[in-house]
C-alpha positions as CSV (number, residue, x, y, z in Angstrom):
1,M,23.9,-16.4,18.9
2,S,26.8,-16.7,16.4
3,A,26.4,-18.4,13.2
4,P,28.9,-21.5,12.2
5,E,32.1,-20.0,10.4
6,N,31.3,-22.4,7.7
7,T,27.8,-21.0,7.0
8,E,27.4,-19.4,3.6
9,K,26.0,-15.8,4.4
10,T,23.0,-14.6,2.6
11,R,23.9,-12.0,-0.2
12,I,21.8,-9.0,0.1
13,L,21.3,-5.9,-2.2
14,V,20.0,-2.5,-1.0
15,L,18.4,-0.2,-3.1
16,E,18.1,3.2,-1.4
17,E,18.6,6.9,-2.8
18,H,19.3,8.4,0.4
19,P,23.0,7.6,1.2
20,L,22.9,7.9,4.9
21,L,19.8,5.5,5.6
22,R,21.4,3.0,2.6
23,H,24.9,3.0,4.6
24,G,23.0,2.6,7.9
25,I,21.1,-0.6,6.6
26,T,24.0,-2.1,5.1
27,D,26.1,-1.6,8.0
28,Y,23.6,-3.3,10.2
29,L,23.1,-6.1,7.9
30,D,26.8,-6.5,7.4
31,S,27.2,-6.9,11.3
32,Q,25.0,-9.9,11.2
33,P,27.1,-13.4,11.2
34,D,25.0,-14.9,8.7
35,M,24.3,-12.1,6.2
36,I,26.6,-9.9,3.8
37,V,25.6,-7.1,1.6
38,C,26.7,-7.9,-1.8
39,G,25.7,-4.5,-3.5
40,E,24.2,-1.1,-3.0
41,A,22.4,1.1,-5.5
42,D,20.6,4.2,-5.3
43,N,18.7,4.0,-8.5
44,I,16.7,1.2,-10.5
45,R,19.1,1.3,-13.3
46,D,22.1,0.8,-10.8
47,A,20.3,-1.8,-9.2
48,R,19.7,-4.1,-12.3
49,N,23.7,-3.7,-12.8
50,K,24.4,-4.8,-9.2
51,L,21.8,-7.7,-9.6
52,A,23.8,-9.3,-12.4
53,E,27.2,-8.5,-10.8
54,C,26.6,-9.7,-7.3
55,K,23.6,-12.4,-7.9
56,P,21.8,-11.7,-4.6
57,Q,19.5,-13.9,-3.1
58,L,17.4,-10.9,-1.5
59,L,16.6,-7.7,-2.4
60,V,15.9,-4.8,0.3
61,T,14.3,-1.9,-1.4
62,A,12.7,1.4,-0.4
63,L,9.3,2.0,-1.8
64,R,9.3,4.8,-4.4
65,L,6.4,5.9,-6.3
66,G,7.5,9.0,-8.1
67,T,10.1,8.7,-11.0
68,G,11.0,5.2,-11.3
69,D,7.9,3.2,-9.7
70,S,9.4,0.6,-7.4
71,L,6.3,-1.5,-7.8
72,E,6.4,-1.7,-11.3
73,F,10.3,-2.7,-10.8
74,V,9.2,-5.5,-8.4
75,R,6.8,-6.8,-10.9
76,A,9.6,-6.8,-13.6
77,L,12.3,-8.5,-11.2
78,K,9.8,-11.3,-10.3
79,A,9.2,-12.2,-14.0
80,E,13.1,-11.9,-14.8
81,H,14.1,-13.5,-11.3
82,P,11.2,-15.3,-10.0
83,N,13.5,-17.0,-7.4
84,L,14.8,-13.7,-6.0
85,L,13.4,-12.5,-2.9
86,I,12.2,-8.9,-2.3
87,L,11.7,-6.8,0.8
88,V,10.1,-3.5,0.7
89,Y,10.3,-0.9,3.4
90,S,8.4,2.6,3.0
91,A,7.0,5.6,4.9
92,F,3.8,5.2,2.9
93,E,0.6,3.8,5.1
94,E,1.0,0.2,5.2
95,T,-2.6,-0.5,5.3
96,I,-2.8,0.8,1.7
97,F,0.7,0.0,0.1
98,A,1.6,-3.3,2.1
99,E,-1.2,-5.3,0.0
100,R,-0.2,-3.4,-3.3
101,A,3.5,-4.7,-2.7
102,M,2.7,-8.3,-1.9
103,R,0.7,-8.3,-5.0
104,A,3.4,-6.9,-7.2
105,G,5.4,-10.0,-6.0
106,A,7.3,-8.8,-2.8
107,N,7.9,-11.2,-0.1
108,G,7.2,-8.8,2.7
109,Y,6.6,-5.2,3.7
110,I,7.9,-3.1,6.8
111,M,7.6,0.4,7.7
112,K,10.8,2.6,7.9
113,K,9.5,3.7,11.5
114,A,9.9,-0.1,12.7
115,P,12.8,-0.8,14.9
116,K,15.9,-2.4,13.4
117,E,15.1,-5.8,14.8
118,E,12.0,-5.9,12.9
119,L,14.1,-5.7,9.9
120,L,16.1,-8.7,11.0
121,A,12.9,-10.5,11.7
122,A,11.2,-9.8,8.4
123,I,14.5,-10.9,6.4
124,R,14.7,-14.0,8.6
125,D,11.0,-15.0,7.9
126,I,11.2,-14.4,4.1
127,L,14.6,-16.5,4.0
128,S,12.7,-19.3,5.8
129,G,10.2,-19.5,3.2
130,G,7.6,-17.1,4.9
131,I,6.0,-13.7,4.1
132,Y,6.2,-10.7,6.2
133,V,3.9,-7.9,7.0
134,S,3.3,-6.3,10.2
135,R,0.8,-7.2,13.0
136,D,-1.5,-4.7,12.1
137,V,-1.7,-5.7,8.3
138,A,-2.0,-9.5,9.4
139,I,-4.9,-8.7,11.5
140,R,-6.9,-6.4,9.1
141,A,-6.1,-9.3,6.4
142,F,-7.5,-11.7,8.4
143,K,-10.8,-9.6,9.4
144,K,-11.0,-8.5,5.6
145,S,-11.0,-12.7,4.7
146,I,-13.6,-13.7,7.3
147,E,-16.0,-10.9,7.1
148,T,-19.4,-11.4,5.1
149,R,-20.9,-8.4,3.6
150,P,-23.9,-7.8,1.2
151,A,-22.7,-6.4,-2.3
152,N,-23.6,-2.9,-1.1
153,Q,-22.3,0.6,-2.1
154,S,-19.1,0.1,0.2
155,S,-18.2,-3.2,-1.5
156,R,-18.5,-1.6,-4.8
157,S,-16.4,1.3,-3.9
158,E,-13.6,-1.0,-2.7
159,T,-13.9,-2.8,-6.0
160,A,-13.7,0.6,-7.8
161,L,-10.6,1.7,-5.9
162,A,-8.9,-2.1,-6.6
163,N,-9.2,-0.9,-10.4
164,L,-6.7,2.1,-9.8
165,S,-3.4,1.8,-10.7
166,D,-0.6,1.9,-7.9
167,R,0.3,5.6,-9.2
168,E,-3.3,6.6,-9.1
169,L,-4.2,4.9,-5.8
170,H,-1.0,7.0,-4.2
171,I,-2.5,10.1,-5.9
172,F,-5.8,9.4,-4.5
173,H,-4.4,9.1,-1.2
174,L,-2.4,12.3,-1.2
175,L,-5.2,14.3,-2.3
176,G,-7.4,12.5,0.8
177,S,-4.3,13.8,2.7
178,G,-5.1,17.2,1.8
179,L,-2.4,17.7,-0.8
180,G,-3.3,20.2,-3.7
181,T,-2.3,19.0,-7.5
182,R,0.8,21.2,-7.5
183,Q,2.1,19.8,-4.2
184,I,1.5,16.3,-5.5
185,A,3.4,17.0,-8.7
186,H,6.2,18.5,-6.6
187,S,6.5,15.4,-4.2
188,L,6.4,12.9,-7.1
189,N,8.8,14.9,-9.3
190,L,5.9,14.8,-12.0
191,N,4.6,17.7,-13.9
192,V,1.4,19.2,-12.8
193,K,-0.6,18.1,-16.1
194,T,0.6,14.8,-15.5
195,I,-1.2,15.0,-12.1
196,E,-4.4,16.6,-13.5
197,S,-4.5,13.7,-16.1
198,H,-4.3,11.3,-13.1
199,R,-7.2,12.8,-11.6
200,E,-9.5,12.7,-14.5
201,N,-8.6,9.0,-14.8
202,I,-9.4,8.5,-10.9
203,K,-12.6,10.2,-11.5
204,H,-13.5,8.3,-14.5
205,K,-13.0,4.9,-12.9
206,L,-14.6,6.1,-9.5
207,G,-17.7,7.4,-11.5
208,L,-17.3,10.9,-10.0
209,S,-18.5,13.9,-11.6
210,S,-16.3,16.7,-10.3
211,G,-13.0,17.6,-8.5
212,R,-14.7,18.4,-5.5
213,D,-16.3,15.1,-5.4
214,L,-13.1,13.4,-5.8
215,V,-11.3,15.3,-3.1
216,E,-14.3,14.5,-1.0
217,C,-14.4,10.6,-1.6
218,A,-10.4,10.8,-1.2
219,T,-10.7,12.4,2.2
220,K,-13.3,9.9,3.4
221,Y,-11.3,6.8,2.4
222,V,-8.3,8.2,3.9
223,E,-10.3,8.9,7.1
224,G,-11.5,5.5,6.7
225,M,-8.2,4.1,6.6
226,A,-6.9,5.7,9.4
227,S,-9.9,4.7,11.4
228,V,-9.1,0.8,10.6
229,S,-5.5,1.3,11.6
230,D,-6.2,2.8,14.7
231,A,-8.8,0.1,15.6
232,N,-6.1,-2.5,14.8
233,R,-3.8,-0.9,17.3
234,T,-6.4,-1.2,20.2
235,N,-7.3,-4.8,19.5
């Protein structure tokens, strides 16, 4: 259904470092009768400049946790531009990072593997004053909100994990996924000593005594998150 010709189009800024993906998103959104991409950026500095130039109503941004942390950028933007709507999309596991993104101030979170129609649905939900997460995440959050558990070791572990920074949680997840320190450093564009420092901080926050304990704990956590995700998909 076409929008009336006199309807003002929603102004959108797209932040994505990969040109082909950025142009694909831009072309798709520009093809909508009620949307226009007023600016594109491939890094946070350029995105800030575009925000000042084109004054978008909505930012669509990829999630990056290496150099130039997107979640820190989202937090800063929400402090500086509280009325700016933000949709984060990512290849990172949504059961881990969707909540982090929303806490940072995002209005929605969508996976990169989602169909393009879901991108539109997410944007329209956000523009109408709602928030957007996938059905799996919504169900998991609902279950979490109604479950009653004693203050056992499991709940204490979750509390400890909540104390990890976004970067630390990402590294913890990568460790649990089987990556070594050098592989993580390469994937995040950081040096090995920085990753080692993060590992030590994570061990301290989780009360673990050795690197082996850390990897074992991270592996169990990732396996547990995968089980939750699989269970949600079968419900």
